[in-house]
N, C-alpha and C positions, 0 to 999 in steps of 0.2 A: 248276632254279636251284640253285646251289651256294653254301654258306656257307663263309666262312673260319673259322678257329679263334677269331678275335677277333669276338665277337658284341656288338652294342650292345643293352643291355636296353631293352625297350619300343619297339624299332624296328618300324615297320610291315613286314609281310612277307606274301607270298602263299604259302600252304602248297600243296604239290603242283605241278601242272603250270601253267606260265605260258601260259595260252591266252586270257587276257582275262577280265574280270569275275570273276576269282578262282574260276573254276569248274573242277572236276576231272572227268576223263572216267571212264566206267564201267570201261573196260579200260586203266587207266594213262594214259600220255601218247601214245597212238597218233595222236591228232589226226584220226581218220577223220571225214568230214563227217556221216555218219549219226549218229554218237555225239554230235557237237557239237549237232546239231539236237535230239536227244533231251534233252540237258542243258538247252538253252535253253528247252525246252518244260516243264521241271520247275517245280513251284510253289515249290520251296525252292532256296536258293542260299547260298553262303558270303558273309559280309560282311567285317568287320574281322578281321585277324590280328595277333597280338602275340607277341613273344618275351619271356619273363619272366625268363630267366637260366639259369645253369648249375646242375647238380645234382652235389653231392659224391659220389664213388663211381661205379660203373659205371651205376647206374640208380636211380631213385626206388623206394622200397619200396612206397609206396601214395600215392594221391591222394584228395582230397575237395574239394568245391566247394559252398558254401552261400550263400544270399542275405544281403545286408547293406544297410543304408541307403545308397542311392545306387549300388549295384552288387553286388559279390559278394566272398566271402573264399575264396581258394585256400589249401589246406593240402597239405603233402607231407612225407614222411619220407625222409631220406637218411642216409648213414653218420654224418654229423656231428650229426644231431638232427632234431627235429620243427619245422617252420617254417610260418609264416602270412604271407600277403601280401594286402592289400586291393586290389581291382580296381574299375575303373569299369564301367558297363553294357556297354561294348564289350570288356572284358577287358584294358584297359590298366592298368598299375600306378598306384595312387594313393599308395603309400607304400613304404618299404623293407621287406624281409623281416624278420620278427620270429621269433627262436628261442624256442620255448615250453618245450622240455625235451629229454630223450634221444630217440633214434630209436624208431620203431614198426615193427620188422620183421614183426610179426604183423598189421599193418593199422591203419587209422585211419578215423574217421568224425566228423562234426560235425553239430550241430543249431543252427539260427539262433535268435536271441533275445537277450535282455539278462539275464544274460550269454550270450555264445556258449559253447556246450558242445563240447568236443573230447574224443573217446575214443581212447586210444592203447593198442594191444596190444603188450606187451613179453614175448615168450616166454622161458621158463626157459633158462638157460645152464648145464647140469649140469657142464661142465668147469670153470667158474668158480665153481660153488657159488651161482649167482645164481638165486633163485626167480622164476618168471614172474608177471606181474600185468597187469591192465587199469587204466589210470590215466585219470580223468576230470578235465579242466581246465576252469575257468571263466575266460573271457577277457573283460576289459572294457578297451577302449582298447588300450594297449600293455602292460597288466599281466595276467599269468596266474597263477592259483593252483591248487593241487591241491585238487579238491573231494572226490573219493573214490578209493579204491584197492580193487580186488577181486583176491584171490589164493587159491590158486596157479593159475598157467596153465602148461600143459606146453610142452615145447620145440618141439612141432609145431603149436602154435596158429596159426590163420590166419583172421583175420576178426573184426571188431567192428562193432556198429551202435548208433547212439543216435538218439533222437527226443525232442522236447520240445514241451510246450504250456504254457498258463498255469497248469496244475495241478501239473506236475512233469515228470519225464522217465523214459524206459524205456531200459535198456541191455541188449543181448544180445551174447554173445561165443562164440567157438569155443575149445574147450579140447581139446588132443590131445597124446598122448605115445605113442611106439612104435607109431604107425599107428592107434591108436584115436582116436575123435573124439566130442565131445559139445557140445551147445549149451545155454548157461545164459542166464537172463533175470532181471533185477531191476527193480522199479518203485520209483522214489524220488519222494515228494511234495515240493513246495516247502514251505518252512518254514511258510507260512500255512495249508497244507493238511494238515500233519502232525497226527495225533491228539493231543489234549491229555492230559497226565498228571495224575493226582490231585494234590491239594494236598500240598506237602511233597516231591514227587518231581521237581520241575522240574530239579534239578541232574543228574538221570539222563538228561535228554533227549539230551545229547551222546553217551551210550553206546548209545542205541537205534539200531541200524543195520539197514537193509533186508536181508532174507535172500534170496540168490540161489536160483532154482528151476531144476532141470534140466528142459529141454523134450524132449530127444531120448530115444529108446528105448535101453535097455541092449542090448548085443550088436549094435547097428547102428553104422555109421560115418557120423557126421554131418559136414556141411560148414559153411562160413561162413554166418552169418545176415544178415538184413536186417530193419529195424524201421521202423514208422511209427505215429504217433498220429493217428487220424482220428476226429473227433466224440467225443473223450474216451476212445476205445477204443485199447488198445495191441495192435498187430498185429506178429507176428514170423513170418518165412518162413525156411525152411531146407530142405535136402535130406538124406535118409538113404539109404544103400545097404548091401547085403550082396552076397554072391557066389552066383550060380546054380550049377547042376550042372556047367556048362562052365567055371566059374571066372571068369565075366564079371560086372561090376557090374550090379545091378538094385535099384531102390528107388523112392522117392517124393519129390516136391516137396510139402512140408507147410506149413500155415499155422495159426496159433493167434491167436485174439482174446481178450484179457484172460485169464481162467482157464478158458475153454472147452477141451474136448478138442481136440487137434490133428486136422486133417483133411487128406486127400490131395487135391491139385489135379491132379496128373499123375504118371504113372509115368516113370521115367528109366532110362537104361542108361549113365549117365556119372557117375563118382564126383566130378567137379568141376562139378556143375550150377550152383552158386553163384547161387541165385535172388535177385532184387532187386525190392523193392516200390516203386511210385510211386503218387501219389494225384492224382485230379482231382476236386475237391470231396470228396464222401464215398465216391467210388468208388475201388477199388484195382485196379491192374494188376500182374501179376507177370511178369517176364522171367527166363529161365534158359537154361542150355546143356544139350544132350543129344547123345548119340552113338548113333544107331539103326543096328541091323544092322551094327555095327562100322564104320560109315561115318565121314565127317568130322564133327567136332563142329559143331553148328548152334545158332543162337539161336532161341528160341521165346517166345511170350508169350500170355497170356490174361487177361481181366478176372476178378477173383476173384468167383465166383458166390455166391448165397445158399447157406447150408448145405442139403445135400440135393440141390442141382442141379449140373449139369455145365457147365463153361465151354467156349467154342469156341476151339480152338488155332490160332494163326497162326505162320507161319515168319518169322524175321528173317534176318539175314545169316549166312554161315559164321562160326564163333566157335572157332577152333582154337588160341587162346592161353589162358593161365591167367587172363586178365582177364575180368570178367563181361560179359554182353550187357545193355546198358541200354536202357530204353524210357521216354521222358520225354514226357508229354502237354504240348503247348505250341503256341500260335499256331494252334489249330484242328485240329491233327494230333497223332499220337504219333510222336515222332522216335526211331528206333533208332540207338544209338551203340555200335558193336561193333569193337574192335581185332581184326585178323586178319593172317595172313601175306599177303605179296604175291609174294615170291620166297624163295629159300633163306635170304637174310639180311635182306631188307627186310620191314618191318611197316607197315601203314597203319591208319587209323581210318575205318571205313565209317559213313556217315550217310545214313539213308533215311527218308522220310516214310511213315507208315502211317495208314490211316483210323481215326478215333477209335473208332467203334462196332465194326467188324469186325476191326480191326487188320491188314487186308490191305495189302500194299505198294502205294504210289502213286508212280509215276514211277521214274526211274533212281536208282542209288546215287551219292552224292557221296563223294569220298575226300579225306581229309587224308593226303597222300602227298608224299614228296620222295625223289628218287633217293639210294640209299645209306643212308637213315634207317631206324631201327627204332622205330616208335611202338607201344609195347607196353602202355600203360595209358591210361585216359581216365576222366574224370568229367564230368558234364553237369548243367546247371541251367537251368530256364526262368526268364528274367528278365521279370517282369511289367511292365505299363505300356501306354501307347498303341502303342508299337512292340514289343510282346511278341516275344521271340526266344529262341533257344537259345544258351547259352554253353557251350563245350566246353573243358575243361582237359585237355591231353594231354602225355605225357612221352616223350622219346626216350632210349634207352640209349646208352652210349658205343659208338662204332664207329671203325673205322680212318679213314673219310672225314670223320666229323663227331664228333670227340671234344672235350670230354667230353659226358656226358649233359646234357640241358637240358629246360626246361619251356616250353610254348607255349599260347596260347589262340586260339580262333576263334569267331566268331558265325555262326549260321545263321538266316536270315530266310525266312518262308514267306508267300506271297500267298494270298488267298481263292480 
């Protein structure tokens, strides 16, 4: 299927191969009967597809997708700014896009709630004398205000994470300059949970600010963090690497709960491991990227085990782009959402079901793919309810055949 340059926002579309039932083939659009039979036997399939509009510039800098009353909130950063758009349960727009502020070239994240919290990383621009910062917005309806700013943030910063509950929120971010990298975290209580000051010092409350804590080790190169609040505990995951005797990266995927000492979940040989946390009840699963024996980068995942125990590692799809490998528990399975290359210029988003307990793959890979397109980034959310399903937000960069860049959404439903 080929789109013209004139795109109608919100139009229903079938992503990938037009083979009926909006199903994509494991090996592109070959249409071989055996592959079609395997797809039809899969417990998961694509549902609704929506086109959400164009992106200013060659590509979106970053994406985020969070739950909202009646649907979801899609967020993205492009050259002209940071934008928000409310979607229904099927990923169709419910309102026009809302500009929140300047762009977030260093990444963005959001935490559902009232208000919605949005974290935006704005790396330093030494040539312009602009210091870097992480900005946290509070969004209520169509109004956004700056809640907090944390600085400085170096010119090579890449990644920010935020999570919230009824007691407050936790923010983690990546800070890097001249190749070095560190991860910082801050925990901010809601006003009702903040410690009371002695009588006569109430006017100083506005001056009491949370102090960021460095999580990563000195002398190691840390990458982007991920954060979750589960049962009142603040969890942060990140990866750190150094160079071995052959000059190859070697390091660990690390996780920290509250103020406990960080612990290693897995060793990695890839400086862009980019671990991501997801929760199912009070259980946490981490997905990340690794490049073993100088091979092709691959997605991996494991349930976070109790301290002192070792988790069982499962393999996800190939993950050879800079985008993270996501794993989202939803509809009785864990769904892996992994952008990867398809050809020299084309990029697709792989979606595959994995068993909840073992995380082993179940059935064939589904693909969000279209000829000539480069889908280089994705975000995913489990939409709860009687028809619980996965919602995927994904972005195409500008290309000769499909310019300019644009945003799309798709749903994935799974049967028992």
